[in-house]
NUMAR-352622 format. One line per field, with one value per residue: residue number from 0; residue in three letters; chain; x, y, z of N, C-alpha, C in turn. Coordinates in nm, 3 decimals. Layout:
<pts>
num: [NUM|...] .
residu: [ala|...] .
chaine: [A|...] .
n_east: [X|...] .
n_north: [Y|...] .
n_up: [Z|...] .
ca_east: [X|...] .
ca_north: [Y|...] .
ca_up: [Z|...] .
c_east: [X|...] .
c_north: [Y|...] .
c_up: [Z|...] .
</pts>
This chain:
<pts>
num: [0|1|2|3|4|5|6|7|8|9|10|11|12|13|14|15|16|17|18|19|20|21|22|23|24|25|26|27|28|29|30|31|32|33|34|35|36|37|38|39|40|41|42|43|44|45|46|47|48|49|50|51|52|53|54|55|56|57|58|59|60|61|62|63|64|65|66|67|68|69|70|71|72|73|74|75|76|77|78|79|80|81|82|83|84|85|86|87|88|89|90|91|92|93|94|95|96|97|98|99|100|101|102|103|104|105|106|107|108|109|110|111|112|113|114|115|116|117|118|119|120|121|122|123|124|125|126|127|128|129|130|131|132|133|134|135|136|137|138|139|140|141|142|143|144|145|146|147|148|149|150|151|152|153|154|155|156|157|158|159|160|161|162|163|164|165|166|167|168|169|170|171|172|173|174|175|176|177|178|179|180|181|182|183|184|185|186|187|188|189|190|191|192|193|194|195|196|197|198|199|200|201|202|203|204|205|206|207|208|209|210|211|212|213|214|215|216|217|218|219|220|221] .
residu: [met|ser|ser|phe|ser|ser|asp|leu|val|asn|arg|asn|tyr|glu|val|asn|ile|gly|asn|tyr|phe|ser|arg|gly|trp|glu|leu|phe|lys|gln|gln|ala|pro|leu|phe|val|leu|tyr|thr|leu|leu|leu|leu|leu|ile|gln|ile|ile|ile|ser|val|leu|pro|phe|pro|leu|gly|ala|gly|gly|glu|glu|asp|gln|pro|gly|gly|ile|leu|thr|leu|ala|tyr|asn|val|ile|ala|pro|ala|leu|ala|ala|gly|tyr|tyr|phe|val|ala|phe|gln|leu|ala|arg|gly|arg|thr|ala|val|phe|gly|asp|phe|phe|leu|gly|phe|asn|arg|phe|leu|pro|ile|phe|leu|thr|ala|leu|val|ser|thr|ile|leu|ile|ala|leu|gly|phe|leu|leu|leu|val|leu|pro|gly|ile|tyr|leu|ala|val|ala|tyr|leu|phe|ala|gln|pro|leu|val|ile|asp|lys|gly|ala|asp|phe|trp|gln|ala|met|glu|thr|ser|arg|lys|leu|ile|thr|lys|lys|trp|phe|ser|phe|phe|val|leu|met|leu|ala|leu|phe|leu|leu|asn|phe|val|gly|leu|ile|leu|leu|gly|val|gly|leu|leu|val|thr|leu|pro|leu|ser|ile|cys|ile|val|ala|ala|ala|tyr|glu|asp|ile|val|gly|leu|asn|ser|val|ala|glu|leu] .
chaine: [A|A|A|A|A|A|A|A|A|A|A|A|A|A|A|A|A|A|A|A|A|A|A|A|A|A|A|A|A|A|A|A|A|A|A|A|A|A|A|A|A|A|A|A|A|A|A|A|A|A|A|A|A|A|A|A|A|A|A|A|A|A|A|A|A|A|A|A|A|A|A|A|A|A|A|A|A|A|A|A|A|A|A|A|A|A|A|A|A|A|A|A|A|A|A|A|A|A|A|A|A|A|A|A|A|A|A|A|A|A|A|A|A|A|A|A|A|A|A|A|A|A|A|A|A|A|A|A|A|A|A|A|A|A|A|A|A|A|A|A|A|A|A|A|A|A|A|A|A|A|A|A|A|A|A|A|A|A|A|A|A|A|A|A|A|A|A|A|A|A|A|A|A|A|A|A|A|A|A|A|A|A|A|A|A|A|A|A|A|A|A|A|A|A|A|A|A|A|A|A|A|A|A|A|A|A|A|A|A|A|A|A|A|A|A|A|A|A|A|A|A|A] .
n_east: [-0.417|-0.660|-0.870|-0.893|-0.668|-0.461|-0.502|-0.447|-0.179|-0.047|-0.082|0.001|0.105|0.119|0.257|0.120|0.185|0.127|-0.130|-0.268|-0.257|-0.410|-0.659|-0.709|-0.740|-0.969|-1.155|-1.143|-1.233|-1.498|-1.635|-1.518|-1.578|-1.684|-1.467|-1.275|-1.410|-1.437|-1.168|-1.094|-1.251|-1.133|-0.876|-0.940|-1.040|-0.806|-0.654|-0.804|-0.785|-0.512|-0.478|-0.633|-0.613|-0.415|-0.582|-0.739|-0.667|-0.369|-0.243|-0.052|0.229|0.541|0.654|0.440|0.231|0.003|-0.352|-0.674|-0.850|-0.666|-0.568|-0.808|-0.865|-0.647|-0.712|-0.948|-0.869|-0.771|-1.014|-1.143|-0.969|-1.000|-1.239|-1.198|-1.127|-1.363|-1.540|-1.399|-1.392|-1.666|-1.722|-1.555|-1.690|-1.889|-2.097|-2.301|-2.190|-2.221|-2.179|-2.191|-2.083|-1.814|-1.780|-1.810|-1.610|-1.628|-1.797|-1.643|-1.461|-1.281|-1.107|-0.992|-0.868|-0.685|-0.527|-0.402|-0.270|-0.099|0.053|0.180|0.337|0.509|0.636|0.764|0.938|1.094|1.226|1.370|1.546|1.711|1.645|1.600|1.426|1.198|1.129|1.076|0.846|0.666|0.601|0.512|0.278|0.081|-0.165|-0.306|-0.515|-0.713|-0.773|-0.893|-1.118|-1.245|-1.244|-1.312|-1.123|-0.937|-0.714|-0.444|-0.438|-0.492|-0.266|-0.052|-0.124|-0.117|0.155|0.290|0.188|0.262|0.537|0.625|0.645|0.790|0.968|0.850|0.618|0.736|0.831|0.584|0.484|0.676|0.619|0.366|0.436|0.582|0.377|0.212|0.393|0.413|0.152|0.174|0.360|0.214|0.106|-0.011|-0.276|-0.310|-0.301|-0.557|-0.654|-0.453|-0.416|-0.666|-0.669|-0.442|-0.520|-0.721|-0.568|-0.420|-0.637|-0.712|-0.493|-0.524|-0.773|-0.704|-0.507|-0.589|-0.871|-1.212|-1.465|-1.801|-1.994|-2.016|-1.834|-1.998] .
n_north: [2.475|2.221|2.056|1.780|1.737|1.797|1.598|1.368|1.405|1.394|1.136|0.807|0.512|0.189|0.032|-0.217|-0.412|-0.667|-0.713|-0.512|-0.593|-0.826|-0.725|-0.546|-0.724|-0.853|-0.643|-0.591|-0.834|-0.838|-0.685|-0.760|-0.802|-0.547|-0.374|-0.472|-0.434|-0.154|-0.074|-0.182|-0.026|0.229|0.177|0.112|0.357|0.510|0.374|0.415|0.694|0.712|0.611|0.762|1.012|1.314|1.634|1.526|1.288|1.117|0.992|0.933|1.117|1.059|1.274|1.430|1.634|1.557|1.539|1.710|1.539|1.400|1.595|1.658|1.415|1.395|1.598|1.510|1.269|1.244|1.256|1.033|0.830|0.861|0.739|0.470|0.481|0.582|0.366|0.157|0.259|0.265|-0.008|-0.082|0.035|-0.142|-0.136|-0.152|-0.126|0.032|0.043|0.308|0.447|0.471|0.707|0.913|1.083|1.312|1.471|1.599|1.736|1.963|1.992|1.735|1.734|1.950|1.852|1.635|1.773|1.969|1.809|1.642|1.827|1.919|1.679|1.620|1.841|1.780|1.549|1.659|1.825|1.686|1.421|1.246|1.411|1.400|1.128|1.108|1.279|1.152|0.924|1.036|1.174|0.985|0.948|1.172|1.212|1.026|1.164|1.397|1.284|1.132|1.289|1.538|1.735|2.029|2.072|2.144|2.118|1.844|1.737|1.827|1.719|1.445|1.424|1.491|1.298|1.051|1.077|1.010|0.735|0.683|0.512|0.261|0.299|0.343|0.087|-0.038|0.087|0.000|-0.272|-0.262|-0.168|-0.389|-0.576|-0.474|-0.486|-0.760|-0.797|-0.662|-0.813|-1.035|-1.042|-0.796|-0.821|-0.887|-0.645|-0.552|-0.656|-0.607|-0.327|-0.202|-0.353|-0.261|-0.001|-0.068|-0.184|0.038|0.184|0.018|0.052|0.322|0.313|0.173|0.335|0.607|0.604|0.576|0.813|0.794|0.821|0.857|1.105|1.292] .
n_up: [0.923|0.912|1.161|1.113|0.956|1.134|1.328|1.178|1.094|1.336|1.410|1.520|1.359|1.197|0.908|0.722|0.488|0.381|0.484|0.352|0.087|0.106|0.195|-0.014|-0.229|-0.142|-0.160|-0.436|-0.557|-0.490|-0.676|-0.919|-1.203|-1.273|-1.217|-1.400|-1.643|-1.646|-1.649|-1.894|-2.060|-2.027|-2.129|-2.394|-2.484|-2.476|-2.666|-2.898|-2.922|-2.966|-3.222|-3.387|-3.640|-3.634|-3.640|-3.434|-3.283|-3.166|-3.370|-3.675|-3.796|-3.625|-3.486|-3.443|-3.245|-2.972|-3.033|-3.026|-2.883|-2.734|-2.561|-2.429|-2.303|-2.127|-1.953|-1.828|-1.726|-1.449|-1.302|-1.403|-1.319|-1.046|-1.007|-0.946|-0.675|-0.560|-0.597|-0.465|-0.204|-0.144|-0.142|0.069|0.276|0.309|0.131|-0.167|-0.509|-0.824|-1.184|-1.267|-1.054|-1.095|-1.226|-1.053|-0.988|-1.138|-1.000|-0.817|-0.967|-1.003|-0.761|-0.769|-1.021|-0.987|-0.779|-0.907|-1.115|-0.986|-0.810|-0.996|-1.136|-0.930|-0.859|-1.101|-1.118|-0.897|-0.987|-1.197|-1.065|-0.854|-0.867|-0.637|-0.471|-0.632|-0.624|-0.354|-0.328|-0.502|-0.363|-0.122|-0.183|-0.205|-0.070|-0.138|-0.339|-0.237|0.004|-0.091|-0.210|-0.006|0.232|0.148|0.116|0.010|-0.273|-0.201|0.075|0.094|-0.036|0.129|0.377|0.317|0.249|0.491|0.664|0.544|0.532|0.784|0.785|0.556|0.409|0.436|0.288|0.043|-0.012|-0.034|-0.268|-0.447|-0.446|-0.563|-0.814|-0.911|-0.912|-1.118|-1.324|-1.363|-1.452|-1.693|-1.845|-1.893|-2.153|-2.141|-2.076|-1.814|-1.684|-1.674|-1.446|-1.251|-1.243|-1.139|-0.905|-0.773|-0.699|-0.521|-0.323|-0.232|-0.139|0.070|0.240|0.298|0.426|0.658|0.782|0.773|0.785|0.691|0.598|0.719|0.527|0.172|-0.007|-0.210] .
ca_east: [-0.443|-0.787|-0.857|-0.868|-0.529|-0.377|-0.517|-0.379|-0.035|0.004|-0.122|0.098|0.048|0.210|0.226|0.110|0.171|0.058|-0.272|-0.328|-0.277|-0.524|-0.781|-0.731|-0.795|-1.106|-1.237|-1.146|-1.310|-1.640|-1.689|-1.413|-1.622|-1.697|-1.332|-1.211|-1.481|-1.404|-1.030|-1.095|-1.308|-1.031|-0.770|-0.992|-1.045|-0.669|-0.611|-0.874|-0.724|-0.375|-0.477|-0.701|-0.516|-0.413|-0.577|-0.825|-0.592|-0.223|-0.191|0.015|0.375|0.593|0.681|0.315|0.180|-0.129|-0.460|-0.777|-0.898|-0.557|-0.572|-0.932|-0.853|-0.553|-0.781|-1.048|-0.810|-0.771|-1.149|-1.169|-0.889|-1.059|-1.353|-1.158|-1.135|-1.504|-1.597|-1.329|-1.437|-1.802|-1.713|-1.494|-1.795|-1.988|-2.212|-2.294|-2.140|-2.266|-2.082|-2.196|-2.004|-1.680|-1.777|-1.839|-1.500|-1.665|-1.866|-1.539|-1.364|-1.176|-1.000|-0.924|-0.781|-0.577|-0.438|-0.322|-0.185|0.005|0.143|0.261|0.436|0.609|0.714|0.850|1.044|1.182|1.310|1.461|1.647|1.809|1.582|1.550|1.304|1.086|1.090|1.014|0.711|0.582|0.551|0.447|0.146|-0.001|-0.298|-0.363|-0.645|-0.810|-0.816|-0.987|-1.239|-1.312|-1.256|-1.354|-1.016|-0.894|-0.598|-0.320|-0.455|-0.479|-0.126|0.034|-0.160|-0.061|0.302|0.335|0.150|0.339|0.678|0.655|0.679|0.810|1.034|0.751|0.532|0.818|0.826|0.449|0.474|0.760|0.542|0.260|0.503|0.611|0.248|0.169|0.489|0.368|0.034|0.217|0.427|0.112|0.049|-0.085|-0.412|-0.308|-0.322|-0.701|-0.673|-0.355|-0.435|-0.767|-0.630|-0.346|-0.596|-0.789|-0.466|-0.397|-0.759|-0.705|-0.395|-0.589|-0.878|-0.641|-0.427|-0.665|-1.010|-1.307|-1.587|-1.912|-2.070|-1.935|-1.829|-2.051] .
ca_north: [2.332|2.183|1.963|1.644|1.732|1.792|1.466|1.269|1.427|1.356|0.998|0.699|0.399|0.092|-0.003|-0.362|-0.430|-0.793|-0.693|-0.426|-0.676|-0.916|-0.643|-0.496|-0.834|-0.872|-0.537|-0.608|-0.950|-0.813|-0.632|-0.781|-0.773|-0.403|-0.318|-0.512|-0.368|-0.011|-0.063|-0.209|0.093|0.335|0.137|0.123|0.500|0.554|0.313|0.485|0.827|0.699|0.577|0.866|1.107|1.454|1.697|1.464|1.201|1.126|0.913|1.007|1.127|1.037|1.401|1.506|1.646|1.501|1.621|1.765|1.435|1.369|1.700|1.643|1.298|1.427|1.684|1.434|1.145|1.232|1.225|0.894|0.746|0.871|0.649|0.349|0.505|0.593|0.231|0.083|0.309|0.218|-0.150|-0.087|0.073|-0.249|-0.099|-0.199|-0.029|0.010|0.091|0.454|0.504|0.500|0.841|1.011|1.179|1.438|1.554|1.675|1.744|2.065|1.956|1.615|1.776|2.032|1.764|1.562|1.867|2.030|1.705|1.598|1.932|1.918|1.556|1.636|1.933|1.707|1.462|1.741|1.885|1.591|1.289|1.198|1.482|1.351|0.999|1.136|1.333|1.052|0.837|1.114|1.220|0.867|0.962|1.304|1.197|0.972|1.266|1.483|1.208|1.086|1.393|1.665|1.834|2.097|2.003|2.167|2.056|1.700|1.706|1.849|1.620|1.318|1.430|1.489|1.170|0.941|1.098|0.943|0.596|0.696|0.397|0.153|0.329|0.320|-0.058|-0.067|0.130|-0.090|-0.396|-0.235|-0.163|-0.526|-0.638|-0.430|-0.537|-0.896|-0.782|-0.617|-0.918|-1.133|-0.988|-0.675|-0.852|-0.888|-0.510|-0.534|-0.694|-0.549|-0.181|-0.173|-0.415|-0.170|0.106|-0.128|-0.202|0.171|0.216|-0.059|0.119|0.446|0.275|0.132|0.441|0.731|0.576|0.629|0.877|0.699|0.839|0.897|1.248|1.297] .
ca_up: [0.904|0.972|1.272|1.066|0.911|1.254|1.388|1.095|1.095|1.468|1.437|1.512|1.287|1.137|0.769|0.712|0.344|0.355|0.513|0.249|-0.032|0.132|0.198|-0.148|-0.309|-0.095|-0.219|-0.581|-0.602|-0.470|-0.801|-1.018|-1.340|-1.294|-1.222|-1.525|-1.752|-1.646|-1.694|-2.037|-2.125|-2.029|-2.221|-2.530|-2.517|-2.504|-2.792|-3.007|-2.936|-3.017|-3.365|-3.465|-3.697|-3.590|-3.509|-3.334|-3.195|-3.166|-3.480|-3.782|-3.787|-3.490|-3.419|-3.437|-3.107|-2.948|-3.086|-2.938|-2.794|-2.641|-2.458|-2.352|-2.217|-2.021|-1.857|-1.751|-1.675|-1.303|-1.254|-1.440|-1.230|-0.912|-0.999|-0.877|-0.531|-0.521|-0.589|-0.360|-0.074|-0.123|-0.104|0.201|0.371|0.314|0.048|-0.305|-0.606|-0.961|-1.282|-1.271|-0.946|-1.145|-1.284|-0.949|-0.979|-1.202|-0.901|-0.749|-1.075|-0.989|-0.666|-0.816|-1.130|-0.934|-0.704|-1.005|-1.189|-0.903|-0.762|-1.109|-1.162|-0.823|-0.871|-1.219|-1.079|-0.808|-1.067|-1.276|-0.979|-0.802|-0.876|-0.507|-0.430|-0.710|-0.568|-0.223|-0.344|-0.568|-0.256|-0.017|-0.226|-0.233|-0.012|-0.170|-0.404|-0.142|0.100|-0.163|-0.237|0.116|0.335|0.089|0.133|-0.111|-0.328|-0.129|0.207|0.076|-0.069|0.245|0.479|0.272|0.257|0.630|0.724|0.486|0.563|0.911|0.753|0.411|0.348|0.429|0.173|-0.076|-0.034|-0.084|-0.407|-0.525|-0.459|-0.661|-0.944|-0.951|-0.942|-1.250|-1.422|-1.393|-1.537|-1.826|-1.921|-1.930|-2.277|-2.110|-2.029|-1.668|-1.632|-1.649|-1.306|-1.159|-1.227|-1.037|-0.778|-0.709|-0.635|-0.406|-0.219|-0.174|-0.064|0.194|0.325|0.343|0.521|0.783|0.844|0.785|0.822|0.594|0.643|0.721|0.404|0.058|-0.041|-0.346] .
c_east: [-0.571|-0.764|-0.827|-0.724|-0.435|-0.382|-0.440|-0.228|0.027|-0.023|-0.004|0.033|0.159|0.162|0.233|0.081|0.096|-0.091|-0.339|-0.350|-0.397|-0.655|-0.812|-0.790|-0.940|-1.201|-1.253|-1.241|-1.460|-1.707|-1.584|-1.460|-1.633|-1.559|-1.264|-1.277|-1.445|-1.261|-1.020|-1.150|-1.204|-0.918|-0.815|-0.999|-0.906|-0.618|-0.675|-0.812|-0.586|-0.370|-0.551|-0.599|-0.527|-0.499|-0.669|-0.743|-0.443|-0.161|-0.125|0.165|0.422|0.615|0.557|0.268|0.043|-0.238|-0.558|-0.824|-0.791|-0.556|-0.694|-0.921|-0.757|-0.617|-0.875|-0.991|-0.806|-0.909|-1.186|-1.093|-0.946|-1.178|-1.320|-1.170|-1.279|-1.565|-1.532|-1.374|-1.580|-1.801|-1.654|-1.593|-1.903|-2.111|-2.193|-2.240|-2.191|-2.167|-2.078|-2.114|-1.861|-1.668|-1.808|-1.726|-1.533|-1.744|-1.769|-1.425|-1.251|-1.070|-0.924|-0.825|-0.662|-0.477|-0.345|-0.223|-0.068|0.103|0.234|0.371|0.547|0.697|0.812|0.966|1.145|1.276|1.412|1.574|1.752|1.757|1.520|1.429|1.180|1.036|1.020|0.870|0.617|0.523|0.466|0.307|0.048|-0.145|-0.366|-0.502|-0.747|-0.860|-0.914|-1.122|-1.316|-1.338|-1.304|-1.251|-0.990|-0.759|-0.471|-0.325|-0.435|-0.333|-0.036|0.004|-0.103|0.090|0.350|0.304|0.241|0.488|0.718|0.697|0.714|0.868|0.938|0.657|0.607|0.819|0.690|0.435|0.562|0.688|0.430|0.318|0.530|0.484|0.202|0.267|0.453|0.245|0.070|0.277|0.330|0.033|-0.033|-0.223|-0.419|-0.331|-0.469|-0.736|-0.581|-0.371|-0.543|-0.733|-0.532|-0.417|-0.668|-0.692|-0.433|-0.517|-0.760|-0.607|-0.454|-0.693|-0.817|-0.576|-0.507|-0.805|-1.106|-1.419|-1.701|-1.998|-1.976|-1.942|-1.870|-2.066] .
c_north: [2.294|2.081|1.822|1.630|1.720|1.656|1.361|1.282|1.381|1.210|0.903|0.579|0.306|0.062|-0.155|-0.401|-0.559|-0.782|-0.610|-0.503|-0.769|-0.839|-0.589|-0.601|-0.861|-0.768|-0.559|-0.720|-0.933|-0.764|-0.644|-0.754|-0.625|-0.337|-0.349|-0.441|-0.220|0.011|-0.085|-0.090|0.203|0.302|0.149|0.269|0.550|0.498|0.386|0.622|0.818|0.670|0.680|0.968|1.245|1.536|1.637|1.384|1.222|1.045|0.998|1.005|1.115|1.168|1.488|1.515|1.581|1.596|1.666|1.661|1.393|1.468|1.684|1.525|1.325|1.513|1.603|1.307|1.136|1.197|1.081|0.799|0.747|0.777|0.519|0.365|0.515|0.455|0.152|0.128|0.267|0.073|-0.165|-0.049|-0.034|-0.221|-0.152|-0.087|-0.069|0.075|0.244|0.520|0.536|0.643|0.950|1.112|1.312|1.528|1.639|1.701|1.841|2.027|1.830|1.650|1.855|1.949|1.689|1.655|1.917|1.925|1.655|1.699|1.929|1.793|1.566|1.731|1.865|1.615|1.542|1.797|1.782|1.447|1.246|1.276|1.436|1.218|1.019|1.182|1.233|0.956|0.917|1.160|1.105|0.883|1.095|1.291|1.133|1.074|1.365|1.412|1.178|1.196|1.526|1.774|1.906|2.039|2.023|2.107|1.905|1.662|1.720|1.750|1.484|1.317|1.416|1.356|1.058|0.955|1.026|0.798|0.587|0.570|0.279|0.174|0.313|0.172|-0.099|-0.030|0.044|-0.223|-0.379|-0.227|-0.303|-0.602|-0.601|-0.471|-0.680|-0.890|-0.743|-0.730|-1.031|-1.079|-0.862|-0.700|-0.849|-0.752|-0.481|-0.571|-0.615|-0.399|-0.149|-0.236|-0.326|-0.057|0.053|-0.150|-0.069|0.213|0.142|0.004|0.248|0.415|0.243|0.250|0.567|0.705|0.646|0.705|0.777|0.708|0.884|1.048|1.261|1.441] .
c_up: [0.976|1.082|1.223|1.016|1.030|1.318|1.310|1.103|1.227|1.502|1.427|1.445|1.240|0.995|0.756|0.567|0.312|0.378|0.405|0.119|-0.013|0.129|0.059|-0.239|-0.270|-0.156|-0.369|-0.622|-0.578|-0.598|-0.911|-1.161|-1.369|-1.305|-1.356|-1.643|-1.761|-1.694|-1.844|-2.114|-2.135|-2.126|-2.367|-2.574|-2.554|-2.637|-2.911|-3.031|-3.000|-3.167|-3.450|-3.517|-3.633|-3.687|-3.403|-3.233|-3.206|-3.279|-3.586|-3.765|-3.642|-3.415|-3.409|-3.292|-3.094|-2.995|-2.980|-2.836|-2.693|-2.526|-2.369|-2.256|-2.101|-1.913|-1.768|-1.689|-1.523|-1.245|-1.287|-1.348|-1.088|-0.896|-0.930|-0.725|-0.484|-0.503|-0.476|-0.222|-0.043|-0.077|0.036|0.310|0.384|0.232|-0.094|-0.394|-0.744|-1.055|-1.286|-1.163|-0.990|-1.198|-1.181|-0.931|-1.044|-1.108|-0.821|-0.846|-1.046|-0.886|-0.707|-0.927|-1.078|-0.854|-0.799|-1.075|-1.105|-0.853|-0.874|-1.139|-1.057|-0.829|-0.988|-1.188|-0.988|-0.883|-1.148|-1.191|-0.936|-0.801|-0.743|-0.457|-0.506|-0.659|-0.435|-0.238|-0.409|-0.465|-0.158|-0.055|-0.251|-0.184|-0.050|-0.233|-0.310|-0.040|0.036|-0.176|-0.108|0.217|0.279|0.104|0.002|-0.152|-0.247|0.011|0.197|0.049|0.053|0.357|0.443|0.289|0.401|0.698|0.675|0.516|0.692|0.890|0.603|0.349|0.336|0.311|0.042|-0.112|-0.088|-0.231|-0.498|-0.548|-0.562|-0.801|-0.997|-0.987|-1.083|-1.360|-1.462|-1.482|-1.678|-1.907|-1.956|-2.049|-2.253|-2.054|-1.877|-1.607|-1.605|-1.505|-1.214|-1.140|-1.124|-0.902|-0.702|-0.636|-0.512|-0.291|-0.152|-0.090|0.069|0.292|0.383|0.449|0.658|0.855|0.869|0.839|0.727|0.664|0.635|0.596|0.294|0.039|-0.187|-0.393] .
</pts>
């Protein structure tokens, strides 16, 4: 285990959900148009893929598997999702962010992809076994991608550091994730349009929690 992992795992901290929502909103509103535009772009890409006929997209018969573009999008989706963290962390450092920063996840594509792939597999296995292990891991891996992005950790180091750190206050993080779920549920029932705000806002809230508990590197990991 690296020194930064040891320091984090042994750290004492408190989870302040209200503060994270306030800080997350502060980060989001600094570049709200960019966050909304990027989210709209990702949603439009998914809609286009869903209506394109097989073998390109997922349109056509209900039992038809996803096409080439569906597979391609699933591969690059973790890097695209990581873009939210790159921008949120830049704003948290007091720096400006531009639309191109949302695509910085491709600079660390492999560890970001592996973190998403391996954590998803383990969480799925946890749900298949007894459900509770899946819920535990879904919460415990919350900081895995931020650790890859901010600290330059490899995928397994990031996953284990996140798991051990969050396990110390697991129930508090479970409440945080439940609050984020409810936030996005409200966004969904507002004709889905609310998700353009609540999805990026959720990432900003997690970024705020990470900033408070872990602390950001002084420079971006590009």
